[in-house]
Every structure is written in C-alpha cells, then in structure tokens.
C-alpha positions as CSV (number, residue, x, y, z in Angstrom):
1,X,-0.4,0.0,0.1
2,X,1.1,3.7,-1.0
3,X,2.0,6.1,1.8
4,X,-0.4,8.5,-0.4
5,X,-3.0,5.1,0.5
6,X,-1.9,4.8,3.9
7,X,-2.7,8.4,4.7
8,X,-5.9,7.9,3.4
9,X,-7.2,5.0,5.0
10,X,-5.9,7.1,8.2
11,X,-7.6,10.7,8.0
12,X,-10.7,8.0,7.8
13,X,-10.4,6.0,10.7
14,X,-9.7,9.5,12.4
15,X,-13.5,10.3,11.0
16,X,-15.2,7.5,12.2
17,X,-13.3,7.3,15.9
18,X,-13.2,11.5,16.5
19,X,-13.4,11.6,20.0
20,X,-11.6,8.5,20.9
21,X,-8.8,9.7,18.4
22,X,-9.0,13.5,19.8
23,X,-8.7,11.9,22.9
24,X,-5.8,9.4,22.3
25,X,-3.2,12.5,21.3
26,X,-4.3,15.0,23.9
27,X,-2.7,12.2,26.4
28,X,0.3,11.6,23.9
29,X,0.1,15.6,23.6
30,X,0.2,16.0,27.1
31,X,2.9,13.4,27.8
32,X,5.1,15.1,25.6
33,X,4.7,18.2,27.0
34,X,5.4,17.2,30.7
35,X,7.8,14.9,30.3
36,X,9.9,18.3,28.3
37,X,8.9,20.0,30.8
38,X,10.0,18.4,34.2
39,X,13.3,17.2,32.3
40,X,13.9,20.8,31.0
41,X,13.5,22.1,35.0
42,X,16.0,18.5,36.0
43,X,18.6,19.7,33.1
44,X,18.5,23.8,34.4
45,X,18.9,22.9,38.1
46,X,21.4,20.7,36.7
47,X,23.4,23.4,35.4
48,X,22.7,26.1,37.9
49,X,23.6,23.7,40.6
50,X,27.4,22.9,39.1
51,X,27.6,27.0,37.9
52,X,27.5,27.0,41.7
53,X,29.6,25.1,42.3
54,X,32.3,25.9,40.0
55,X,32.0,29.3,41.4
56,X,34.8,27.7,44.5
57,X,36.6,25.8,42.1
58,X,36.5,22.4,39.9
59,X,38.0,18.8,41.8
60,X,39.7,21.6,44.6
61,X,40.8,19.4,47.6
62,X,41.3,22.0,50.7
63,X,43.9,21.2,53.8
64,X,42.9,22.7,57.6
65,X,45.2,22.2,60.3
66,X,43.8,20.6,63.2
67,X,44.9,19.8,67.0
68,X,45.5,16.0,67.3
69,X,42.9,13.3,68.8
70,X,45.3,10.6,69.1
71,X,48.6,9.6,71.4
72,X,51.6,9.3,68.7
73,X,54.6,8.3,69.6
74,X,55.2,9.9,73.2
75,X,53.0,12.8,72.1
76,X,49.3,13.4,73.4
77,X,46.4,14.5,72.4
78,X,45.2,18.6,71.7
79,X,48.9,19.0,70.4
80,X,48.1,22.5,67.6
81,X,49.5,21.3,64.1
82,X,50.7,24.6,61.3
83,X,51.0,24.3,58.0
84,X,54.3,25.4,56.2
85,X,54.4,27.2,53.2
86,X,57.3,24.2,52.5
87,X,54.5,22.0,52.9
88,X,53.2,22.8,49.6
89,X,57.1,21.6,47.7
90,X,56.5,18.3,49.7
91,X,53.4,17.3,49.1
92,X,54.9,18.6,45.2
93,X,56.8,16.4,45.3
94,X,56.2,13.4,47.1
95,X,53.1,12.4,45.8
96,X,52.9,12.2,41.3
97,X,49.1,12.7,41.7
98,X,48.8,16.2,42.5
99,X,48.0,17.9,39.3
100,X,48.2,21.8,41.0
101,X,48.9,22.8,44.8
102,X,49.1,26.3,46.3
103,X,49.3,27.4,49.8
104,X,47.1,30.4,50.5
105,X,47.6,32.6,53.4
106,X,45.1,34.9,54.7
107,X,44.3,37.8,56.1
108,X,41.3,40.6,57.5
109,X,42.6,43.2,59.6
110,X,44.4,44.8,57.6
111,X,42.7,47.8,55.2
112,X,42.8,47.8,51.4
113,X,42.2,51.2,50.6
114,X,41.7,54.5,47.9
115,X,41.7,57.8,48.6
116,X,38.6,58.1,51.4
117,X,37.2,54.7,49.9
118,X,37.9,52.4,52.9
119,X,37.4,48.4,53.0
120,X,38.7,45.3,55.7
121,X,38.5,42.2,53.0
122,X,40.0,39.1,53.3
123,X,43.2,39.2,51.6
124,X,45.1,36.2,50.3
125,X,48.4,35.6,49.2
126,X,48.8,32.5,46.7
127,X,51.0,31.1,43.8
128,X,49.9,31.8,39.9
129,X,48.2,28.6,40.0
130,X,45.1,29.4,42.3
131,X,43.7,31.3,39.9
132,X,42.9,28.1,37.6
133,X,42.3,26.0,40.4
134,X,39.4,28.4,42.1
135,X,38.2,29.7,38.9
136,X,39.4,33.3,39.1
137,X,39.6,34.6,36.4
138,X,40.6,38.4,35.1
139,X,38.3,41.0,33.0
140,X,39.9,42.0,30.0
141,X,42.6,44.8,30.0
142,X,44.1,43.2,33.5
143,X,46.1,39.5,33.9
144,X,45.9,37.3,36.9
145,X,49.9,36.8,38.9
146,X,53.3,35.2,37.0
147,X,55.7,33.4,38.1
148,X,58.3,36.9,38.2
149,X,55.3,38.2,41.0
150,X,56.1,35.5,42.7
151,X,59.6,35.4,42.4
152,X,60.4,39.1,42.5
153,X,58.0,40.0,45.4
154,X,56.3,41.9,43.5
155,X,53.7,44.9,45.4
156,X,50.6,43.8,42.7
157,X,47.1,42.7,43.5
158,X,44.0,41.7,42.2
159,X,40.5,42.5,43.4
160,X,36.9,41.1,43.5
161,X,34.6,42.6,41.0
162,X,32.9,43.8,43.8
163,X,35.7,45.2,46.0
164,X,36.8,47.3,42.7
165,X,33.2,48.9,42.5
166,X,33.8,49.9,46.4
167,X,37.0,51.3,45.6
168,X,37.1,52.4,42.4
169,X,33.6,52.9,40.9
170,X,33.0,53.2,37.7
171,X,36.9,54.5,37.6
172,X,39.5,51.9,35.8
173,X,41.6,50.0,38.5
174,X,44.1,48.3,36.0
175,X,47.4,50.3,37.0
176,X,46.4,52.4,40.0
177,X,47.7,52.3,43.6
178,X,45.8,51.1,46.4
179,X,47.0,51.0,49.8
180,X,47.3,47.7,51.8
181,X,47.8,48.6,55.3
182,X,51.0,51.4,54.7
183,X,52.3,49.7,51.4
184,X,51.4,50.5,48.3
185,X,50.4,47.9,45.5
186,X,49.6,48.1,42.1
187,X,46.5,46.8,40.9
188,X,47.2,44.5,38.1
189,X,43.9,42.8,37.4
190,X,40.1,42.2,38.5
191,X,38.2,39.2,38.3
192,X,35.1,39.0,36.0
193,X,32.2,38.2,37.9
194,X,30.8,34.9,38.5
195,X,28.6,32.6,40.4
196,X,29.8,31.3,43.7
197,X,27.0,30.4,46.8
198,X,29.5,28.6,48.8
199,X,33.1,30.2,50.4
200,X,35.0,28.8,53.1
201,X,36.4,32.3,53.6
202,X,34.9,35.5,51.9
203,X,33.6,35.2,48.4
204,X,35.7,35.7,46.1
205,X,34.1,38.6,45.0
206,X,34.9,40.8,48.2
207,X,37.8,39.7,48.6
208,X,41.9,40.9,47.9
209,X,44.8,38.6,46.3
210,X,49.0,39.3,46.5
211,X,51.9,37.1,45.5
212,X,52.2,34.8,48.1
213,X,56.2,35.4,48.9
214,X,54.6,38.6,48.4
215,X,52.2,38.4,51.7
216,X,54.9,36.8,53.5
217,X,57.5,39.0,53.6
218,X,55.3,42.3,54.3
219,X,53.6,40.3,57.0
220,X,57.0,37.9,58.4
221,X,55.2,35.0,58.4
222,X,55.3,31.6,56.9
223,X,52.4,29.8,57.9
224,X,49.9,29.4,56.0
225,X,45.9,29.2,56.3
226,X,45.6,26.2,54.9
227,X,46.3,24.4,51.8
228,X,44.8,23.8,48.0
229,X,45.6,20.7,45.5
230,X,43.8,19.3,42.4
231,X,44.7,15.2,41.5
232,X,45.6,14.9,38.3
233,X,42.1,12.8,38.8
234,X,38.6,13.0,40.4
235,X,39.1,9.2,40.8
236,X,42.4,9.0,42.2
237,X,41.3,11.6,45.4
238,X,40.7,9.3,47.8
239,X,44.7,7.9,47.2
240,X,45.5,10.9,47.2
241,X,44.1,12.3,50.5
242,X,45.9,9.2,52.1
243,X,49.2,9.9,50.5
244,X,48.5,13.5,52.0
245,X,48.2,11.8,55.5
246,X,50.8,10.1,55.2
247,X,53.2,12.8,54.5
248,X,52.3,15.2,56.7
249,X,51.7,12.9,59.6
250,X,55.5,11.7,59.2
251,X,56.8,15.4,59.2
252,X,54.5,16.7,62.1
253,X,54.7,13.4,64.0
254,X,50.8,12.4,64.4
255,X,49.4,8.9,63.4
256,X,48.2,9.0,60.1
257,X,44.6,7.9,60.7
258,X,44.2,10.9,62.8
259,X,42.1,13.1,60.4
260,X,41.6,15.5,63.6
261,X,45.2,16.6,63.6
262,X,44.4,17.7,59.7
263,X,41.3,18.9,58.1
264,X,40.5,17.7,54.3
265,X,37.1,19.1,52.4
266,X,37.8,17.1,49.1
267,X,35.0,18.6,46.6
268,X,35.3,16.0,44.6
269,X,32.9,14.2,47.4
270,X,29.9,16.4,46.3
271,X,30.3,16.2,43.0
272,X,30.3,12.3,42.5
273,X,27.1,13.5,44.9
274,X,25.3,16.0,42.6
275,X,26.1,13.3,39.6
276,X,24.2,9.9,40.9
277,X,21.7,12.9,42.2
278,X,21.0,14.4,39.3
279,X,21.5,10.4,37.2
280,X,18.2,9.8,39.9
281,X,16.5,12.9,39.0
282,X,16.2,12.9,35.6
283,X,15.4,9.3,36.2
284,X,12.9,9.7,38.2
285,X,11.1,12.7,36.5
286,X,11.5,11.0,32.8
287,X,9.4,7.7,34.7
288,X,6.8,10.4,35.7
289,X,6.7,11.5,31.8
290,X,7.0,8.1,30.2
291,X,4.3,6.6,32.8
292,X,1.8,9.6,31.8
293,X,2.7,9.1,27.7
294,X,2.1,5.3,28.4
295,X,-1.9,6.2,29.6
296,X,-1.7,7.3,26.5
297,X,-0.2,4.5,24.2
298,X,-2.9,2.0,26.0
299,X,-5.5,4.4,24.3
300,X,-3.8,4.2,20.7
301,X,-3.8,0.7,21.4
302,X,-7.4,0.8,22.2
303,X,-8.5,2.8,19.3
304,X,-6.0,0.2,17.1
305,X,-7.3,-2.5,18.6
306,X,-11.2,-1.5,17.1
307,X,-9.8,-0.1,14.0
308,X,-8.7,-4.0,13.6
309,X,-12.2,-5.2,14.2
310,X,-13.8,-2.3,12.1
311,X,-11.5,-3.6,8.8
312,X,-11.9,-7.3,9.3
313,X,-13.3,-7.6,5.6
314,X,-11.1,-4.9,4.2
315,X,-8.5,-7.4,5.9
316,X,-9.7,-10.6,4.5
317,X,-10.2,-9.4,0.6
318,X,-6.2,-7.7,0.3
319,X,-4.7,-11.1,2.6
320,X,-7.2,-12.9,-0.7
321,X,-5.0,-10.8,-3.4
322,X,-2.3,-11.7,-2.1
323,X,-1.1,-9.5,0.5
324,X,1.6,-10.6,2.6
325,X,1.3,-10.8,6.3
326,X,4.2,-8.0,6.8
327,X,2.2,-5.5,5.1
328,X,-1.2,-6.0,6.6
329,X,1.6,-5.5,10.2
330,X,3.1,-2.1,8.1
331,X,-0.1,-0.6,7.6
332,X,-1.4,-0.7,11.3
333,X,2.2,-0.1,12.5
334,X,2.4,2.7,10.3
335,X,-1.4,4.3,11.6
336,X,0.0,4.2,14.7
337,X,3.1,6.0,14.4
338,X,0.9,8.3,12.6
339,X,-1.4,8.9,16.1
340,X,1.9,9.0,17.8
341,X,3.5,11.2,15.5
342,X,1.2,14.2,16.0
343,X,0.2,13.7,19.3
344,X,4.6,13.8,19.6
345,X,4.7,16.9,17.7
346,X,1.9,18.6,19.6
347,X,3.2,17.7,23.2
348,X,6.8,18.9,21.0
349,X,5.5,22.5,20.4
350,X,3.6,22.6,23.9
351,X,6.1,21.7,26.1
352,X,8.7,24.2,23.7
353,X,6.4,26.8,24.5
354,X,5.9,25.8,28.1
355,X,9.9,26.3,28.3
356,X,10.3,29.4,27.1
357,X,8.0,31.1,29.3
358,X,9.8,29.7,32.0
359,X,12.7,31.7,31.2
360,X,10.7,34.9,32.5
361,X,11.8,33.5,36.1
362,X,13.2,36.1,38.1
363,X,16.8,36.3,38.6
364,X,17.0,35.4,42.5
365,X,14.8,32.6,42.0
366,X,17.0,31.5,39.4
367,X,19.7,31.9,41.0
368,X,18.7,28.8,43.4
369,X,16.5,26.5,40.7
370,X,18.5,26.9,37.6
371,X,16.3,28.0,34.9
372,X,14.3,25.2,32.6
373,X,16.2,24.7,28.9
374,X,15.7,22.8,25.9
375,X,18.3,21.1,26.7
376,X,19.5,18.7,23.4
377,X,18.9,15.6,25.9
378,X,16.1,16.3,26.7
379,X,14.4,15.6,23.3
380,X,16.2,12.7,22.5
381,X,14.8,11.1,25.5
382,X,11.9,12.8,24.5
383,X,11.9,10.7,21.0
384,X,13.3,7.1,22.7
385,X,10.8,7.5,24.7
386,X,7.5,7.9,21.4
387,X,8.9,5.6,19.3
388,X,8.9,2.9,22.3
389,X,5.1,4.4,23.3
390,X,4.8,3.7,19.4
391,X,6.1,0.5,19.6
392,X,4.4,-0.8,22.9
393,X,0.6,0.6,21.3
394,X,1.1,-0.9,17.4
395,X,2.9,-3.9,18.3
396,X,-0.1,-6.3,19.5
397,X,-2.9,-4.5,17.1
398,X,-0.6,-5.3,14.1
399,X,-0.1,-9.0,15.1
400,X,-3.5,-9.5,15.6
401,X,-4.4,-7.7,12.3
402,X,-1.6,-10.1,10.4
403,X,-2.8,-13.4,12.0
404,X,-6.6,-13.3,11.0
405,X,-8.2,-16.0,9.4
406,X,-8.7,-14.7,5.9
407,X,-12.0,-17.3,5.9
408,X,-13.2,-15.9,8.9
409,X,-12.7,-11.9,7.3
410,X,-14.5,-12.5,4.5
411,X,-17.7,-13.7,6.6
412,X,-17.4,-10.9,8.4
C-alpha cells in the first residue's frame, strides 16, 4: 500500500472515531509536553548547581591544620598543627598524583584603601596556579599573577569585582595604586563576575589577592592558613588524600589515621554526589513523563484494536488477493505511528513554548533553582520514549491484524 493510501485510510479512521482519536492524541500530547518540561527543569537545576559549584573551583581539595586527637610516639592529644609554605613543596614532590597545589595565606584585619574609600577584605597570598584552580579569571585589560611576580615579590594586587566597585566605583582600576595597610600596591587585574554560592572564607568578589611571597615578606610569616590542590584525576582523590595524611603525619609526627590533625574538604565528593543525584532525578522525572505517555499509548492501542475489528473484511480481501502478513502489519504500524507522531509533535511544540515561558523566572529564584532549558538530551529522551510507546502500542494490534484467518475475515 502506498503512503498516500495509508494516509487516506488513516484520515478515514479518524473521521469515524473522532472523540476517541482526539482523546488519544491529547494523551500523547500531554505526556510529551510533561516529559519535556520536567526534564528541562531537572537539567536547568543541574546546570545552575554546577555553575554554583564551579564558582568555588573545579575538583579542588582544601587542607586545614587542626589539633591531634590520638597519642602518637610519646606525643599527647590536643597538639596544634600549623602548616608552613614549605609543606606545599613537600607534598608536590612526594605525591605525583597532585596536579596543581598552592598555599593560601589569609589576613582579615588589614585595610585596603584608595583615597577616602576603605575596606577590610580578606587578603589572600597565593601562587599563580591558584587562579585556575579556583576559576578566578581577570577582566579584559587586566591579568593574573605570574611566576615573575612571585619570584620578585612584586607588590601587585588582584581585586574581586565587588571590592573594585567599592574602591573605584566606575573608574578604571588597572594600573592604579591602592594601599594595603601603609604599603602601596599596583592593581593588575579585576575578577570577572562569577556565580558563587559557597565559600570556605569570603566570596571571591569581595577579596583581594597578592602573590604568596609578597604576603610572607610584608606580614613576616611563613605559616599558611590552608593548602589547596587538585588531583591529576578525580578518581584518584581518595588515594591522594591517604598519601597526604601519610606525608604530613611523618613530618608533624601524628597518627596517619588521626583525621582531626588535618581537616580535608574534598569537593570531588560533592561532584560525585551531584552526578548520582541528578542521574536519579532525571530518571525519576523521565519515569513520571513516561507513565503519562504510557497512558496515552494504551489509548492508541485501544483505538487500533477497534480499527482492526472494524476492518476485518478489508483485511480478508487484501490477504485473498496476495497481501502478505508483513504488509498488513506495516499498514497498522504506520497508522499507529501517525497517531503517536501527531500527538508527539503537538506535545513538542507545547513543551517548548512552556519552557520558553519559564525563562521569565526572576533572577533571585533562578539563582537557586536554575532556569529550565530545552537541552538536546531532552529532545532525544522524549523522542526515544515516543518511539517505544509507538512500538508497544502498535505491536499487538498489528500482530492481531496480520494473523487473522482470511476465511473468517471474508465472512464478517
């Protein structure tokens, strides 16, 4: 049977079963729109949380010194551990699976001022690799620290974007002088605005950063507040943490299993949690939409069984003049996919329009729940589910039509 004949037969069946066809198409349409909107919400929330997490850094691990809680080699409990900048070199040399590492000096009681404008931000002293680890990038016209700044202990400073606005307002900051306490520093860069909903100190937009060597020289200390590193591969993070405890316990003489002596925050654990959390959420959302589509699929199967019953004589005539069973199956499969295709197309359009309308979610809400968006994965998933529904809804009626006895059909 030609495609034109199939289409004309399909239109004739629709006219004979108008209400039932409408309800069936509506079920498919509603299910398709539902699965698109739900998955768009899930992907939007995932992307927003990923953006929020990236504001603090990708795959970073932060070490803080603590106090011992286990006696070891004659040392009692409650002994304070303090990191030195030399610990960074020690860890980098002895643990090959560390990709990048930096100390982080901090000071929060030193004013940063320009003219009459003054603020007391968290001032950090770091290595050049820190910017990449923490996703801190300069705005156009500025730059981040380099190894020469570190080696020569240059008095250069990098400002968070909000701190820059406070000190300079709308004026250009690059190349200008700010006072850190009573010491002049040249502004070399201003941070690009970024989303950051968590931090272990102050938000980067409010901080000032200088080279670690400069910090150590002007404040007269080599004791660092914390150490930050990234493993060469996130899957090795647990092994790297174990090696960190081993190396540091040997130097500071505490039990390797004393996790109170050194506190470690491995953000890779959060990334892993987010992966499985959103995998489960997307499966759950997909199942809800899938069940809604399944109801529509039952309606499609029902109407096709009715069509088979009403066209038994036609099936018998076609079989008697030489039509094969697969010809009959193909005809009813095609008609099933016509119904599913019309409902799916309408559902796609409605779902897409709803997702576009949800782009108007206020920014203060979108910052937490994200903005739904029609990702390619959403379309692919919806298409696959529709295909399965069409296959399942058409299989039984088509098989029944193809296996009808020719004589019985002609008697009807």
